[in-house]
C-alpha positions as CSV (number, residue, x, y, z in Angstrom):
1,M,-0.2,-15.0,-20.9
2,K,-0.6,-13.2,-24.2
3,D,1.9,-10.4,-24.6
4,K,0.3,-7.1,-23.8
5,K,1.6,-3.6,-24.4
6,T,2.3,-1.7,-21.3
7,Q,0.9,1.8,-20.7
8,L,4.3,3.2,-21.5
9,E,4.6,1.3,-24.7
10,M,1.2,2.4,-25.8
11,A,1.9,6.0,-24.9
12,R,5.1,5.9,-27.0
13,K,3.0,4.8,-30.0
14,G,0.7,7.8,-29.6
15,I,-2.1,5.6,-28.2
16,V,-4.4,7.0,-25.5
17,S,-5.4,3.8,-23.6
18,E,-8.8,3.4,-21.9
19,E,-6.9,3.7,-18.6
20,M,-5.3,7.0,-19.7
21,A,-8.6,8.4,-20.8
22,F,-10.2,7.4,-17.5
23,C,-7.4,9.0,-15.5
24,A,-7.7,12.2,-17.6
25,K,-11.4,12.5,-16.8
26,Q,-10.7,11.9,-13.1
27,E,-8.0,14.6,-13.1
28,S,-9.9,17.1,-15.2
29,V,-7.1,17.3,-17.8
30,A,-6.9,16.4,-21.5
31,P,-6.3,12.7,-22.3
32,E,-3.2,13.8,-24.3
33,T,-1.8,15.3,-21.1
34,I,-1.8,11.9,-19.5
35,R,-0.5,10.1,-22.6
36,K,2.4,12.6,-23.0
37,G,3.2,12.5,-19.3
38,V,3.4,8.7,-19.4
39,E,5.6,8.9,-22.5
40,D,7.9,11.3,-20.8
41,G,8.0,9.4,-17.6
42,T,6.6,12.3,-15.5
43,I,3.3,10.5,-15.0
44,V,2.6,6.8,-14.2
45,V,-0.7,5.0,-14.7
46,V,-1.1,2.5,-11.9
47,R,-2.9,-0.8,-12.4
48,N,-1.7,-4.3,-12.8
49,N,-3.1,-5.7,-16.0
50,R,-4.6,-8.6,-13.9
51,H,-6.1,-6.3,-11.3
52,T,-9.2,-5.3,-13.4
53,S,-11.5,-5.0,-10.4
54,I,-10.2,-1.5,-9.7
55,A,-10.0,1.7,-11.8
56,A,-6.6,2.9,-13.0
57,M,-5.1,5.9,-11.3
58,A,-2.5,8.4,-12.5
59,I,0.3,9.9,-10.3
60,G,2.6,12.6,-11.4
61,K,3.3,16.1,-12.8
62,G,0.3,18.4,-13.0
63,L,-2.1,16.0,-11.3
64,R,-3.7,15.9,-7.9
65,T,-1.2,14.9,-5.1
66,K,-2.0,11.4,-4.1
67,V,-1.9,9.8,-0.6
68,N,-1.0,6.2,0.4
69,A,-1.9,4.3,3.5
70,N,0.2,1.5,4.9
71,V,-1.4,-1.5,6.5
72,G,-0.1,-4.9,7.4
73,T,0.6,-7.5,10.1
74,S,3.7,-8.0,12.2
75,K,5.0,-11.0,14.0
76,D,3.6,-9.6,17.3
77,R,0.2,-8.7,15.7
78,A,-1.1,-10.9,12.9
79,D,-4.8,-10.3,13.1
80,V,-6.0,-10.4,9.5
81,A,-9.5,-9.2,10.3
82,H,-7.9,-6.2,12.0
83,E,-5.9,-5.4,8.9
84,M,-9.0,-5.8,6.7
85,E,-10.7,-3.2,8.9
86,K,-7.8,-0.9,8.3
87,V,-8.3,-1.3,4.6
88,R,-11.9,-0.3,4.9
89,V,-11.2,2.7,7.1
90,S,-8.3,3.9,4.9
91,I,-10.6,3.8,1.8
92,A,-13.4,5.5,3.7
93,A,-11.0,8.2,4.9
94,G,-10.0,8.9,1.2
95,T,-6.7,7.2,0.6
96,D,-5.7,6.8,-3.0
97,T,-3.7,3.6,-2.6
98,I,-2.9,1.0,0.1
99,M,0.4,-0.7,0.7
100,D,0.5,-4.1,2.4
101,L,3.6,-4.2,4.5
102,S,2.7,-7.5,6.3
103,T,5.5,-9.4,8.0
104,G,3.5,-11.8,10.2
105,G,1.2,-14.7,9.3
106,D,0.5,-16.2,5.9
107,L,1.7,-13.2,3.8
108,G,0.3,-14.5,0.5
109,A,-3.2,-15.1,1.9
110,I,-3.2,-11.7,3.6
111,R,-2.1,-10.0,0.4
112,R,-4.8,-11.7,-1.7
113,A,-7.4,-10.8,0.9
114,I,-6.4,-7.2,0.8
115,I,-6.4,-7.1,-3.0
116,A,-9.9,-8.7,-3.0
117,A,-11.3,-6.2,-0.5
118,S,-9.7,-3.0,-1.8
119,T,-11.2,-0.6,-4.4
120,V,-7.9,1.2,-4.8
121,A,-4.4,0.2,-6.1
122,I,-2.2,-2.0,-3.9
123,G,1.5,-1.9,-3.4
124,T,3.8,-4.3,-1.6
125,V,7.5,-4.8,-0.6
126,P,8.3,-8.4,-1.9
127,I,11.5,-8.7,0.0
128,Y,9.5,-9.0,3.2
129,Q,7.8,-12.1,1.8
130,A,11.1,-13.6,0.8
131,A,12.7,-12.9,4.2
132,V,9.8,-14.3,6.2
133,A,9.7,-17.4,4.0
134,A,13.4,-18.0,4.8
135,V,12.7,-17.7,8.5
136,N,9.7,-20.0,8.3
137,A,11.9,-22.6,6.6
138,G,14.3,-22.5,9.5
139,K,16.9,-20.4,7.8
140,A,18.4,-17.1,8.6
141,I,17.2,-14.1,6.6
142,V,20.6,-13.8,4.9
143,E,20.3,-17.4,3.6
144,M,17.5,-16.5,1.2
145,T,18.5,-16.5,-2.4
146,G,18.1,-14.2,-5.3
147,D,15.7,-16.8,-6.8
148,D,13.7,-16.7,-3.6
149,L,13.3,-12.9,-4.0
150,F,12.3,-13.1,-7.6
151,R,9.8,-15.9,-6.9
152,A,8.1,-13.5,-4.4
153,I,8.1,-10.7,-7.0
154,E,6.5,-13.0,-9.6
155,E,3.9,-14.1,-7.1
156,N,3.0,-10.5,-6.2
157,G,2.6,-9.7,-9.9
158,R,0.5,-12.7,-10.5
159,D,-1.8,-11.9,-7.6
160,G,-2.5,-8.4,-9.1
161,V,-0.2,-6.1,-7.1
162,D,-0.1,-2.8,-8.8
163,F,3.2,-1.3,-7.7
164,L,6.2,-2.7,-6.0
165,T,8.8,-1.1,-3.7
166,V,12.1,-2.6,-4.7
167,H,15.4,-1.4,-3.1
168,C,17.6,-1.6,-6.2
169,G,19.8,1.2,-5.2
170,V,21.1,-0.4,-2.1
171,T,24.4,-1.6,-3.5
172,R,27.8,-2.4,-2.1
173,E,29.0,0.9,-3.3
174,S,26.1,3.0,-1.9
175,V,26.3,1.3,1.5
176,K,30.1,1.8,1.6
177,R,29.6,5.5,1.0
178,L,27.0,5.7,3.8
179,E,29.3,3.9,6.2
180,T,32.3,6.0,5.2
181,Q,30.5,9.2,6.1
182,G,29.0,7.7,9.2
183,R,25.4,8.0,10.4
184,V,23.7,8.5,13.7
185,L,20.9,6.0,12.9
186,G,22.5,4.0,10.1
187,I,20.0,2.2,7.8
188,V,16.4,2.5,9.0
189,S,14.6,1.0,6.0
190,R,13.7,-2.7,6.7
191,G,14.3,-3.6,3.1
192,G,17.5,-1.7,2.9
193,S,18.8,-3.2,6.1
194,I,18.0,-6.7,5.0
195,L,19.8,-6.2,1.7
196,A,22.9,-4.6,3.3
197,H,23.1,-7.5,5.8
198,W,22.6,-10.0,2.9
199,M,25.4,-8.5,0.8
200,D,27.8,-8.6,3.8
201,Y,27.0,-12.2,4.6
202,N,27.1,-13.5,1.1
203,D,29.9,-11.2,-0.2
204,R,27.7,-10.5,-3.2
205,E,25.9,-7.7,-4.9
206,N,22.2,-6.9,-4.3
207,P,20.3,-9.3,-6.6
208,L,17.7,-6.5,-7.4
209,Y,20.6,-4.5,-8.9
210,E,22.7,-7.3,-10.3
211,Q,19.6,-8.9,-12.0
212,Y,17.7,-5.8,-12.7
213,D,16.7,-7.0,-16.2
214,R,15.0,-10.0,-14.6
215,L,13.0,-7.6,-12.4
216,L,12.0,-5.5,-15.4
217,E,10.7,-8.5,-17.3
218,I,8.4,-9.4,-14.5
219,A,7.2,-5.8,-14.0
220,R,6.6,-5.5,-17.8
221,R,4.6,-8.8,-17.9
222,Y,2.0,-7.4,-15.4
223,D,2.5,-3.7,-16.2
224,M,3.4,-3.1,-12.6
225,V,4.9,0.3,-11.7
226,L,8.3,0.0,-10.0
227,S,8.6,2.2,-7.0
228,L,12.3,2.4,-6.7
229,G,12.8,2.4,-2.9
230,D,14.8,4.7,-0.7
231,G,16.6,1.9,1.2
232,L,19.2,4.4,2.5
233,R,16.7,7.1,3.5
234,P,17.6,9.2,6.5
235,G,15.9,8.2,9.8
236,C,16.7,11.4,11.6
237,L,17.5,15.0,10.7
238,A,21.2,14.5,11.4
239,D,21.5,11.9,8.5
240,A,19.5,13.9,5.9
241,T,20.9,14.2,2.4
242,D,24.2,12.4,3.1
243,R,26.5,10.5,0.7
244,G,24.6,7.3,1.1
245,Q,21.2,8.8,0.3
246,V,22.5,10.8,-2.7
247,Q,24.5,7.9,-4.1
248,E,21.4,5.7,-4.0
249,L,19.4,8.4,-5.8
250,I,22.0,8.7,-8.5
251,L,21.7,4.9,-9.1
252,L,17.9,5.2,-9.1
253,G,18.2,7.8,-11.9
254,E,20.2,5.4,-14.0
255,L,17.8,2.5,-13.3
256,T,14.9,4.7,-14.2
257,R,16.2,5.1,-17.7
258,R,16.8,1.4,-18.1
259,A,13.3,0.6,-16.9
260,R,11.7,3.1,-19.4
261,D,13.8,1.6,-22.2
262,R,12.0,-1.7,-21.4
263,G,8.6,-0.2,-21.3
264,V,8.3,-0.2,-17.5
265,Q,6.9,2.7,-15.6
266,V,8.8,4.0,-12.6
267,M,8.4,6.3,-9.6
268,I,11.0,7.2,-7.0
269,E,10.7,7.0,-3.2
270,G,12.2,9.7,-1.0
271,P,13.0,10.6,2.6
272,G,12.2,10.3,5.4
273,H,13.4,12.7,8.0
274,V,14.5,16.0,6.4
275,P,14.9,19.5,7.9
276,L,12.3,22.0,6.6
277,P,14.8,24.1,4.6
278,D,16.2,20.9,2.8
279,I,12.8,19.5,1.6
280,Q,12.6,21.6,-1.6
281,A,16.3,20.8,-2.4
282,N,15.5,17.0,-2.1
283,I,12.6,17.3,-4.5
284,L,14.6,19.3,-7.0
285,L,17.5,16.8,-6.7
286,E,15.2,13.8,-7.4
287,K,13.5,15.5,-10.4
288,S,16.9,16.3,-11.9
289,L,18.6,13.0,-11.3
290,C,15.6,10.9,-12.2
291,N,14.4,12.8,-15.3
292,G,11.2,14.0,-13.7
293,A,9.9,10.7,-12.5
294,P,7.0,11.0,-10.0
295,F,8.3,11.4,-6.4
296,Y,6.8,9.4,-3.5
297,V,7.8,10.7,-0.1
298,L,7.4,9.3,3.4
299,G,6.0,12.4,5.1
300,P,8.6,13.9,5.1
301,L,9.1,14.5,8.8
302,P,10.9,17.9,9.5
303,T,11.5,17.1,13.2
304,D,12.4,13.9,15.2
305,I,10.9,14.7,18.5
306,A,7.1,14.2,18.0
307,P,6.3,10.6,18.6
308,G,2.6,10.3,19.1
309,Y,2.1,13.3,16.9
310,D,4.1,12.4,13.8
311,H,1.0,12.5,11.6
312,I,1.1,16.3,12.3
313,T,4.8,16.4,11.7
314,A,4.4,14.6,8.4
315,A,1.5,16.8,7.3
316,I,3.7,19.9,7.7
317,G,6.5,18.3,5.7
318,G,4.2,16.8,3.2
319,A,2.5,20.1,2.4
320,L,5.9,21.7,1.7
321,A,7.1,18.7,-0.3
322,G,4.0,18.6,-2.4
323,W,4.2,22.3,-3.1
324,A,7.9,21.8,-4.2
325,G,6.9,19.1,-6.6
326,A,6.4,15.8,-4.8
327,D,3.6,13.8,-6.4
328,Y,2.6,11.2,-3.8
329,L,2.6,11.3,0.0
330,C,2.9,8.2,2.1
331,Y,0.9,8.8,5.3
332,V,2.5,8.7,8.7
333,T,0.3,7.8,11.7
334,P,0.4,9.0,15.3
335,S,1.9,5.7,16.3
336,E,5.0,6.0,14.0
337,H,8.1,4.9,15.9
338,L,5.9,3.5,18.7
339,R,3.7,0.6,17.7
340,L,1.7,-1.0,14.9
341,P,-1.0,1.5,14.0
342,T,-4.5,1.0,15.4
343,I,-7.7,1.6,13.4
344,D,-7.9,5.2,14.7
345,D,-4.3,5.8,14.0
346,V,-4.8,4.8,10.4
347,R,-7.7,7.1,9.9
348,E,-5.9,10.0,11.5
349,G,-2.9,9.4,9.3
350,V,-4.9,9.3,6.1
351,V,-6.8,12.5,6.9
352,A,-3.6,14.4,7.9
353,S,-1.9,13.4,4.7
354,R,-5.0,14.4,2.6
355,I,-4.9,17.8,4.3
356,A,-1.2,18.2,3.3
357,A,-1.9,17.0,-0.2
358,H,-4.8,19.5,-0.6
359,I,-2.7,22.4,0.7
360,A,0.0,21.4,-1.8
361,D,-2.5,21.2,-4.7
362,I,-3.7,24.7,-4.0
363,A,-0.1,25.9,-4.0
364,K,0.6,24.1,-7.3
365,G,-2.6,25.4,-8.9
366,I,-4.1,22.0,-9.6
367,P,-7.4,22.5,-11.4
368,G,-10.4,22.5,-9.0
369,A,-8.3,22.4,-5.8
370,I,-9.2,25.8,-4.4
371,E,-12.8,25.7,-5.5
372,R,-13.6,23.5,-2.5
373,D,-12.2,26.2,-0.2
374,H,-14.3,28.8,-1.9
375,R,-17.4,26.7,-1.5
376,M,-16.6,26.4,2.2
377,A,-16.2,30.2,2.5
378,R,-19.6,30.8,0.8
379,C,-21.3,28.3,3.2
380,R,-19.7,30.0,6.2
381,K,-20.9,33.3,5.0
382,E,-24.5,32.0,4.8
383,L,-24.1,30.0,8.1
384,D,-25.0,27.0,6.0
385,W,-23.9,24.2,8.4
386,E,-24.8,21.3,6.1
387,G,-22.9,22.9,3.3
388,Q,-19.9,23.4,5.5
389,I,-20.0,19.8,6.6
390,L,-20.1,18.6,3.0
391,A,-17.3,20.9,1.9
392,S,-15.0,19.7,4.7
393,I,-12.3,17.1,4.2
394,D,-13.8,14.9,6.9
395,P,-17.6,15.3,6.9
396,A,-18.1,12.6,9.5
397,R,-16.0,14.4,12.1
398,S,-17.4,17.8,11.2
399,R,-20.9,16.5,11.7
400,A,-20.1,14.8,14.9
401,W,-18.3,17.8,16.4
402,L,-20.8,20.5,15.3
403,E,-22.4,22.1,18.4
404,K,-24.9,24.8,17.5
405,S,-25.4,27.7,19.9
406,K,-28.7,28.2,21.7
407,S,-27.8,31.8,22.4
408,A,-27.3,32.4,18.7
409,E,-30.5,30.6,17.9
410,E,-28.5,27.9,16.2
411,E,-27.1,30.3,13.6
412,G,-23.7,30.1,15.3
413,C,-21.6,27.5,16.9
414,T,-20.7,27.5,20.6
415,M,-17.3,29.1,20.0
416,C,-18.9,32.6,19.8
417,G,-22.6,32.1,20.4
418,D,-24.5,35.4,19.9
419,L,-21.2,37.2,19.4
420,C,-20.6,35.3,16.1
421,A,-18.9,37.8,13.8
422,V,-20.6,36.3,10.7
423,R,-24.0,36.5,12.3
424,L,-23.5,40.0,13.5
425,G,-22.3,41.0,10.0
426,K,-25.5,39.6,8.5
427,K,-27.5,41.6,11.0
428,R,-25.6,44.8,10.3
429,K,-26.2,44.5,6.5
430,A,-29.8,43.8,7.2
431,G,-30.1,46.9,9.4
432,K,-31.0,44.9,12.4
433,G,-29.8,45.6,16.0
């Protein structure tokens, strides 16, 4: 492949790339804002240079808060058609990106099918592919090699994956700090747990950390964004912001600098389960330690006791996290902690996270965010039902659930009927009884 400049390398030369200009238009900001943000590392432009069937997208400071939807098979449920429908539903519901977290079936074929079907950027966690390949070859997961892992990373890049979750901060030292402090739930990240077990078994350092330059070379070749994963994230409130999590974050800050030095864009993944008062502190800590790199948070979930309703829990935490400076929310579905998400779960998760992101954008003063709310208010004032539907975050549900009141001559809904306050106000101003 002919050597191409990455978005970061172009930004450093003062070049506004076609992708940067497109993102600026989408975000209603000046192209120089995107270029300077990419140069500084506070914005990433996401698109593999081989994945030209999608438009580039920017994530970061001063931009609209983005939302990710996870899809993917498991060993128990490996129905590819079902996952493709999740892709379709996620995009229809308004997700900005999709992550393929498949662990069952032909992972390469599933990934390529998802990439082909998607109109948005795709992320993956390559260690899953390496681990599953080891098991399929009759080995234990801990018998996979560093070369196995880097082959999977290379294959993901060649296929067009736009961003990779890589758990480079799960090292022997960070795991030791976690274990010294003690945890209620231990390591809850699949990738983090795999690597911790691998290091114990092989008595060696994490290959993603030990051979980080090798990872950077692959990422640079395809201009993939590295999403430095939170492999030691807390899985319950009792474990939030402990020594293991903070030690990992310190390492990710150092790795962020090394990546930028090589022309590779980076974002940082964050917790997880965090009490409400600690969410802002976690955001500020990441921004400080990682030099303002975009922050990608799972939820976060400010309570542990809502299985079946964790999309609501995550929306509460996500709104606060976004307001505090998080740039990118990973959705959580109602089935979190319980099962592989259904089609309906995926849709509910995307919409809940989009609501949280929109609330955060209003709080952050993102250009154009509150105008939609003002449009809704004007439509409600005029009892313009079609306008209200079109202004809503989920027009399909709004249209399906609208029930006009016969008693109010269809000027009101059945909540208030002819006692509708807006309708009575219009009559009062018109001088009618």
